[in-house]
N, C-alpha and C positions, 0 to 999 in steps of 0.2 A: 055821719059818713061811716060806711062800713070799713072795718079794719082791713088792711092789705094782707091777705092770707099768704101771698107769695113771699113777702118780706118776713112774715112770721115763720114760714117753713124754713127759710134760709137761716133765720135767727136760731131756731130750735136745732137745726142740723149742726150749726157751728158750735153749739154747746159741746158736742161729742166728737165731731169729725172736721178736721181742717185739711183740705187738699193743699198740696204744695203749689207754689206759684210757678209761672213760666210756661212758655209755649210748648216745651217738651212734655208737659204733663197732659195726658189725654183728657178729652171731655168725659169719657167714661169715669175716670177717677173723680173729676169735679162733680159729676152728677150722681155719684154712687148712692148716697142716701135715698134720694127720690126714686131712682131707678130700682133699687132693692125693694122698696115698698110696692111699686107697681108690679114687679116680678112676683113678689110673694102673693099679691092679690090674684094675679093671673094664673099662678101655678097651684093655687089652693084647690082642694077637692070640691066637687059641686055640693055645697051644703046650703040650707036655707036659713040657718041661724046666723045672722050677721054678727052677733056678739062673739060667737065662737070663731068666726072667720077673722074678726079683728084681733082676737087673742092669738090665733095662728100666725097672722101677719107680724104682730109684735115679736113673737118668739123667733120667727124666721129671720127677721131683720136684726134682732139682738145677737143671734148666733153668728150671723155674717160678720158683724163688727167684732165680736168676741174672738172669732177665729183669726181675724186680721191682727189682733193684739198678740195672740199666741204665736203666730208665725213670724212676726216682726220682719216681714219681707219689705225691703226698701223699694222694690219696684212697684209696690202698691201705690206709692206716690201721695201718701197722706199720713196725718198723725191722728190717732185715736186719743182723744183728750181725757177720757174717763175710764174707769175700771169698775168691775163688779156691780154693786147695787146702784151706784151713781150712773153707770152706763145704762143699766136696765131702765132706770127712771127716765133718763134723757131720751132714750129710744122710744119708750112708751109715750112720752109727751109729743114727740115728733109724729109718731104713727097716729095718735089720737087727733092731732090737728089735721093731718092728711085725711083721716077718716071722716071728720066732720065737714071740712070745707071742700075737699076734692071728691072723695068717694061718694058721700051722701048727697051733697049739694050739686056738684057739677056732673058727676057720673050717675046720679040718681040711684045709687046703691046697686048698680049693675056692672058686672065684670066686663061685659061686652063694651060698655061705654068707657070703662077704664082703658081698655085696649085702644079704643077710638080716639080718646083725648090725651093719651099719654104724652105724645111728642109735644103738643102745645103747652101742657103744664110743665114738662121738663124744660122746654125752651125758656119759659118765663122764670123758672127757678134759676136756671143757669145764668140768664141775663142779670138777675139781681145778685147772684153769688159772685160773678166776675167783678162787679163794681166794689165788692167788699173785701176781696182776698188780700189786697195790699195792706189795708188798714188792720185786718185781723193778724197778719204776720208781723206788722209793726208792734202790735201789743203782745205778741208771743214771747219775746224776751222777758217782759214783765211777769208773765205767767211762770216761766221757768225760774225766775228769781224767787217768786213766792213759794214754789215747790221745794226749792233747795234750802 
């Protein structure tokens, strides 16, 4: 049986990004990691070297979350759980899984298909994420105790 790549995407995003709970938190905040990857793919310059495209996407997504850390804006509605090299590695793992399972397999390596299928992939991601948020926040105090 094939591994559930939607669950894996959620798992990999929760390593570095934890959206706050509650109805007042927008879906944009909850979907931010997957939306940022799709946006980076769609905004990339028209190049034929897919490895360079993947590297650009990794860099763009990393910078997005690094900026959120720098600004420490509470209205962003999420906690970035890692910093520096650990954040870089976690973002790269997330993008690599996206690249293999979503961009190459589902979207057949085509940016036009990424635009076409984005909402369905994001909906599946969000559905799985919402069922996990309460559990993740229950474990959050344990994380804080380990850090202190």
